[in-house]
Steps between C-alpha positions, in 0.01 A plus 500: 500500500639838417480811712643806323512866585635805321654765721386855418661832578295522818680184627871571445733216587827684464634583843762745613756224474407431139518875416840529662620196311379655175679829579825318570450295185530817288874507570552170317316202360334217693358190338290253699431168333139380483597186694626711790172689508310171490698363795420811702132464416496130593669565834268790576193288422599249769472778759126515448309289755366183337743494206724194523778348297411202283774304325456365149627174353614681188571869457442771756262455787269754659501790547608572144529851359550636148602863457464710187678835491430800283741782574490549876156345546411138571219252465526191717304177458507294819381142560469390863385209716273580794457290811151371573301721733626841382256725308612499138403859422672644806808284451531608135466867598767468769736316262446772240580776749811323630637440150432854377653657809813285515575516127467879500711542812782268393524579128387863477270405212132582483247218513191559288324165525527191720290207377453234768400150393414253776617180335461261794329466836688258722385308809593658831848419619526290819567714802794399716400466861738691723532360850713607790786284619301418813234336286746292300578160643867433456662161532762465772653193341869535421614520141648187350874459528673576166675192369702407193375322192468125571791289383255270324423778251822417312392137480161611372658705221720209393204261507288743297772526234533120486123450466482767229782331310327161520176656378677668208656167398160332524336762276781466245472120490122529460548726197752253357263207554211680324717599205474873571875511557789302356772333704556213742326458832722609790308292752526192276876549477525535879293190571705307246817593686359390836422153363866430431628636829675246717615512860825692536709646779406857417138424588599460866640852507202634306263342752693648792493842335125471442451407864697802617307731266171360630608558861606856416160572345325356807712707740447815290123448511490450879770747603359804691549830322767724650413838651594799284415785741576606855223592743476837674414425859347160568451264209121530536509879457447465125766762408796369298813643339749345260860429583620779274271742683674407826832558322386849401411576860843379611672707230313813605587438865869439427532820298375697801787384723769760574820459293327275242553631147324220312311181579324223314299203628399186313255229603487132421234309685532595866863606457574872488848619408604863551815657361584851616787741441605733782743787541673337799450289813350198327443310824284776654303541177446123483357487852273801446385368162418156638300644789313751283404239237387254768276769651365600157410141412380408848140461377591260220413133555694275468796717593746530209853371552705817455864498400674835469840605376655845538806613310691827541497728201838533333641851482 
């Protein structure tokens, strides 16, 4: 449905800002592309109550504006989507006023006509219920302990590759058997080889190797996953940090010790190694560094095993 209006001299849309922009424009040239004007109009239309954005599968969604310029005057055709429940006539009038005002203010051009086409009426959007924190029931259960990827995942990848390879061979042999593909059957060749196999010494070693591989797969499947994070506070607190985060805390602490010019900490599992360079008195710096890092990481569980080394800077 279209709702158009022509603005007469008794309804000027050019504001003081637009007039000032026009006066300044006399000193040089200013060109505003139609697409820029259309973007301004589309953004301004969304400021009208009831006008909502509606995406399109192809092309531009709504609101969609088309501007036609003649000299310093404009005509704007605007298509909008309105939410259910808003009066269409009032919404179109408000969208028209918003577009005319914003385009004139921001471009300095006069707007003669704004045609508003209500192209869609959409169902009301679901309202999000806002509740206070007191009304929200929060679980006091601790977060799960971060653990590494199970060792059996490697076995699973290998098994998946083996099964895929067997399936590919089966598909190929099926195509060969039906005449869709030329060549010899790989499975037939393999079975033919197994018929002539005889007991040999190497089979004992192959059987032992297969037994060991089977045991390794079984252990990998049942082995508990190792912890990858350290707990802050008790293990049931639900707050965890990585080993390298603890190393960063140790590095920051070491650099704050008097006489320390540089420091770097690295983490591997629960082990934390700190290397610092000091101006002098390495023994004092070592003691202060060890105590400061222990205090900084006091809340970490299990407690990292810290090893520190201080060297005196060469002059």
